[in-house]
Wavefront OBJ file of the C-alpha trace (Angstrom):
o trace
v -15.357 -22.251 8.783
v -18.560 -22.417 6.683
v -16.613 -20.678 3.807
v -13.882 -23.308 3.922
v -16.434 -26.135 3.948
v -18.273 -24.674 0.959
v -14.895 -24.218 -0.814
v -13.922 -27.845 -0.159
v -17.273 -29.148 -1.448
v -17.237 -26.972 -4.540
v -13.648 -28.027 -5.386
v -14.454 -31.720 -4.911
v -17.535 -31.438 -7.097
v -15.592 -29.579 -9.800
v -12.916 -32.278 -9.704
v -10.361 -30.038 -11.430
v -7.440 -29.858 -9.021
v -5.165 -28.106 -11.557
v -7.734 -25.220 -11.886
v -9.758 -25.340 -8.646
v -7.714 -26.587 -5.622
v -9.257 -27.558 -2.340
v -8.233 -25.866 0.917
v -6.261 -29.018 1.775
v -4.340 -28.620 -1.519
v -3.624 -24.978 -0.696
v -2.266 -25.892 2.742
v -0.041 -28.522 1.199
v 1.188 -25.958 -1.319
v 1.912 -23.466 1.473
v 4.059 -26.067 3.226
v 5.903 -26.889 -0.025
v 6.568 -23.186 -0.593
v 7.847 -22.748 2.975
v 10.458 -25.514 2.640
v 11.429 -24.823 -0.971
v 14.718 -22.800 -1.460
v 14.233 -19.069 -1.415
v 14.863 -16.617 -4.262
v 18.348 -15.316 -5.120
v 19.914 -13.625 -2.092
v 17.458 -15.160 0.377
v 17.842 -18.917 0.090
v 17.637 -19.361 3.812
v 14.137 -17.800 3.982
v 12.293 -20.359 1.869
v 10.412 -19.518 -1.309
v 7.297 -18.135 0.300
v 8.913 -16.059 3.081
v 11.746 -14.986 0.764
v 9.474 -13.547 -1.815
v 7.297 -12.005 0.933
v 10.298 -10.222 2.380
v 11.337 -8.914 -1.015
v 7.826 -7.596 -1.645
v 7.636 -6.078 1.809
v 10.958 -4.260 1.337
v 9.811 -2.769 -1.937
v 6.469 -1.636 -0.602
v 8.016 -0.131 2.614
v 10.511 1.919 0.633
v 7.912 3.144 -1.857
v 5.381 3.838 0.823
v 7.885 5.777 2.984
v 8.755 7.982 -0.025
v 5.050 8.483 -0.754
v 4.287 9.296 2.853
v 6.976 11.917 3.172
v 6.329 13.591 -0.210
v 2.536 13.369 0.092
v 2.383 14.859 3.590
v 4.845 17.606 2.910
v 3.208 18.602 -0.344
v -0.261 18.317 1.177
v 0.665 20.625 4.047
v 2.144 23.124 1.627
v -0.978 23.104 -0.605
v -3.281 23.333 2.347
v -1.339 26.191 3.937
v -0.210 28.324 1.018
v -2.710 29.474 -1.562
v -0.012 30.089 -4.181
v 1.169 26.526 -3.849
v -2.359 25.248 -4.351
v -2.960 27.445 -7.428
v 0.361 26.231 -8.980
v 0.199 22.532 -8.180
v -3.478 21.639 -8.149
v -3.871 21.647 -12.003
v -0.847 19.328 -12.384
v -2.076 16.989 -9.613
v -5.571 16.776 -11.063
v -4.120 16.028 -14.497
v -1.946 13.128 -13.241
v -4.239 11.716 -10.501
v -6.803 10.026 -12.832
v -4.112 8.053 -14.639
v -4.163 4.516 -13.068
v -0.765 3.534 -11.595
v -0.822 0.343 -13.715
v -0.905 2.536 -16.854
v 2.606 3.661 -15.856
v 4.053 0.149 -15.953
v 5.399 0.324 -19.556
v 6.970 3.758 -18.944
v 8.368 2.601 -15.585
v 9.999 -0.347 -17.342
v 11.447 1.936 -20.020
v 12.814 4.398 -17.530
v 14.089 1.983 -14.825
v 14.230 -1.496 -16.417
v 13.149 -4.403 -14.265
v 13.391 -5.174 -10.590
v 13.462 -2.906 -7.540
v 13.297 0.657 -8.890
v 10.245 0.412 -11.158
v 8.321 -1.438 -8.429
v 9.115 1.308 -5.919
v 8.111 3.960 -8.450
v 4.730 2.324 -9.001
v 4.149 1.905 -5.231
v 4.961 5.607 -4.811
v 2.453 6.491 -7.537
v -0.252 4.381 -5.976
v 0.218 5.611 -2.426
v 1.077 9.231 -3.093
v -2.260 10.676 -4.168
v -4.436 9.290 -1.347
v -1.958 10.559 1.196
v -1.659 13.970 -0.515
v -5.418 14.490 -0.913
v -6.227 13.437 2.665
v -3.569 15.738 3.975
v -4.904 18.690 1.944
v -8.449 17.808 3.118
v -7.313 17.765 6.782
v -5.512 21.059 6.452
v -8.467 22.768 4.814
v -10.863 21.379 7.356
v -9.152 23.246 10.250
v -11.833 25.458 11.805
v -11.134 29.112 11.209
v -12.154 29.805 14.805
v -9.170 27.804 16.035
v -6.828 29.848 13.844
v -8.369 33.140 14.977
v -8.083 32.165 18.639
v -4.413 31.209 18.136
v -3.786 34.556 16.504
v -5.566 36.366 19.323
v -3.247 34.598 21.767
v -0.213 35.876 19.867
v 0.715 32.631 18.027
v 3.105 33.061 15.026
v 2.346 31.620 11.575
v 4.661 28.711 12.296
v 2.983 27.984 15.573
v -0.452 28.035 13.996
v 0.755 25.724 11.240
v 2.453 23.099 13.464
v 0.429 23.352 16.625
v -3.066 23.953 15.290
v -3.449 22.969 11.616
v -1.202 19.916 11.385
v -2.504 18.296 14.609
v -6.063 18.920 13.468
v -5.291 17.323 10.094
v -3.553 14.314 11.682
v -6.591 11.945 11.651
v -7.146 12.673 7.974
v -3.432 12.180 7.270
v -3.511 8.799 9.043
v -6.578 7.743 7.025
v -4.671 8.652 3.870
v -1.701 6.550 4.979
v -3.970 3.552 5.516
v -5.528 3.933 2.104
v -2.145 4.579 0.524
v -0.433 1.478 1.833
v -3.329 -0.685 0.591
v -3.152 0.763 -2.850
v 0.629 0.652 -2.828
v 0.537 -3.049 -1.891
v -1.783 -3.755 -4.848
v 0.414 -1.802 -7.209
v 3.506 -3.681 -6.083
v 1.887 -7.035 -6.853
v 0.763 -5.831 -10.232
v 4.260 -4.493 -11.025
v 5.814 -7.857 -9.999
v 3.407 -9.710 -12.322
v 4.991 -8.037 -15.310
v 8.355 -6.530 -14.475
v 10.200 -8.539 -11.875
v 11.894 -11.897 -11.237
v 11.107 -12.105 -7.544
v 8.378 -11.156 -5.054
v 4.892 -12.500 -4.427
v 3.475 -11.206 -7.698
v 6.217 -12.851 -9.690
v 5.709 -16.108 -7.759
v 1.936 -16.071 -8.541
v 2.593 -15.432 -12.168
v 5.238 -18.189 -12.369
v 2.929 -20.864 -10.830
v 0.056 -19.698 -13.047
v 2.311 -20.348 -16.109
v 3.046 -23.863 -14.822
v -0.667 -24.589 -14.083
v -0.099 -25.054 -10.339
v -3.272 -23.441 -9.100
v -2.752 -24.475 -5.420
v 0.564 -22.642 -5.248
v -0.988 -19.668 -7.061
v -3.785 -19.489 -4.443
v -1.264 -19.904 -1.648
v 0.547 -16.806 -2.944
v -2.716 -14.947 -3.136
v -3.487 -15.921 0.409
v -0.106 -14.572 1.578
v -0.782 -11.329 -0.158
v -4.085 -10.962 1.670
v -2.493 -11.836 5.033
v 0.314 -9.363 4.604
v -2.066 -6.588 3.490
v -4.255 -7.129 6.482
v -1.337 -7.069 8.855
v 0.019 -3.821 7.405
v -3.377 -2.164 7.652
v -3.779 -3.387 11.232
v -0.299 -2.130 12.196
v -1.095 1.356 10.796
v -4.453 1.373 12.621
v -2.701 0.473 15.878
v -0.104 3.183 15.278
v -2.882 5.706 14.626
v -4.658 4.766 17.901
v -1.363 5.216 19.787
v -0.370 8.493 18.165
v -3.820 10.086 18.217
v -4.865 8.982 21.722
v -6.159 12.448 22.360
v -9.031 12.140 19.945
v -12.505 12.165 21.444
v -14.093 8.779 20.815
v -17.879 8.872 20.025
l 1 2 3 4 5 6 7 8 9 10 11 12 13 14 15 16 17 18 19 20 21 22 23 24 25 26 27 28 29 30 31 32 33 34 35 36 37 38 39 40 41 42 43 44 45 46 47 48 49 50 51 52 53 54 55 56 57 58 59 60 61 62 63 64 65 66 67 68 69 70 71 72 73 74 75 76 77 78 79 80 81 82 83 84 85 86 87 88 89 90 91 92 93 94 95 96 97 98 99 100 101 102 103 104 105 106 107 108 109 110 111 112 113 114 115 116 117 118 119 120 121 122 123 124 125 126 127 128 129 130 131 132 133 134 135 136 137 138 139 140 141 142 143 144 145 146 147 148 149 150 151 152 153 154 155 156 157 158 159 160 161 162 163 164 165 166 167 168 169 170 171 172 173 174 175 176 177 178 179 180 181 182 183 184 185 186 187 188 189 190 191 192 193 194 195 196 197 198 199 200 201 202 203 204 205 206 207 208 209 210 211 212 213 214 215 216 217 218 219 220 221 222 223 224 225 226 227 228 229 230 231 232 233 234 235 236 237 238 239 240 241 242 243 244 245 246
């Protein structure tokens, strides 16, 4: 509440509504975006919800691909030394390249729209998921593995009943980080290579000097990101209920 009050006072003192909108201006813009016609294919959803749904669909597809590929590859690297020796140099070569640096190449390969956005989301989410999975696998105490072997467990049983469950908290942490980075990469991709979505909407209203609608889009991005993080945290608590809470 104090933040909103300070924002209102600062905006009124600046007296530049086209550049520095008040909270009231942003709320009015939110309402205008809700009742405006939605993007192509989703006219019934309204401009704000329609672009939000398009962005959500892109990020969920890209994140799902990143989750599956990151977890499977992370388990393989954490379990098989040969896989680690083969793949680690390639991963460490590609990992420092920012996902946004791939935008020009993604546009050359896939053009505009859905596919390059999904590719960039995958890039952003993949490495945190992969590295956290590897970390979880490698953190499995050797004593647990030795006890399982003593009890006659096969390699497959040790992998899926000892190592993967032990790595699960680390994997879930990677998923939370990954979806946050993927969401940011999506918005950046839509700023330059799309004709729909929240990133495109922000860029469009920036070009028309409608700061209130630009801030409204930014607010929606923050809300959706918070909700996705919260949903994953709730899923983690439900799936990993067996963890000992300190």
